[in-house]
C-alpha positions, 0 to 999 in steps of 0.5 A: 295666217300666224305672225308666230312665224315670222323671224325678228326676235328684236333686233334693234330697230330702225327709222325705216321699212316697208310693206307691201300694200295691196290695193282694193275696191274703192282705195285710194292713196289717200285713205291709205296714207291715213290708214299708216297714219302718214302725213299725205299721200305723197310720202307713199310717192317717194316709193313707187312708181305710179303715174297717176295719183289718183288711179290705182286699180284693186290687186296692186300692191303699194309699198308703205314706208313706215317711218320707225320699226323700233316696237319690240311687243312681247320681247320677240317682235319687232313692228310698229303699232298704228292708231285705227278708229272701228267701223259697225261691223268690224271686228280685228279680223276684218281690220287685218285682213280687208284694211291692212290687207294681211300684214297683221293677222286677227289673234295679233290683234288680240294680243294687242288690245285689251278689248274682247273681240265681240264687244268692239264698239265704233270709234273705239281705238285700237292698235293695229300692229304690223311686224317689220325688220331691219336686218341682218347682218349675219345674214348679208350687210348688203342690205339696209332696208327691208320689206314686210310682206304677205305671202298670197297664193300662187307665191314661192320662193322663187316669184318673191324673190324674182319679184324682189331682185334677190337670190331665193338663197339670201331670201330663205336665209332670212325668213328661216322655216317659212313656207313660202308656198303656204299661200299666207303669212309673212315674210321679210324682202329686202327693198330697195328704197 
């Protein structure tokens, strides 16, 4: 996956965006809220229909609020930077793929941190940049909230559009040059709060 495929070019930021987080084994809402530097898991509940906050399952998609989408990296990618404390055995790829559910990449983490991939030590603090979008009024003025969505095997333009409740043409316009069936990469999906 390459973050360079994600369209952004640092338009003005916004105070709220969402990230689509795929739950892994042993994840809890408290863990996810800590990962995304939220005050507590109730902030996640506002954007999801979760009957019992003590029960989430691997493979579930959780909408995680990103309360500031203002960081501009290298002049062309809009996002939010989180802090993460390295654990024994972590690599940039492991942090991106396992902990942040492919909402970023190991290559991207290497770019935004000064530490060499092979010299990461437990208790080091690293920056984790998650791309976000605040939309593009040239495409449509009807959408103001966007979700960063990591593509997975089996996704297609039509399946992602149907899940989001938007027309495939609109979704493609927000993500030009993206192959939705590639099985990896990030796209920005209009979302409802």
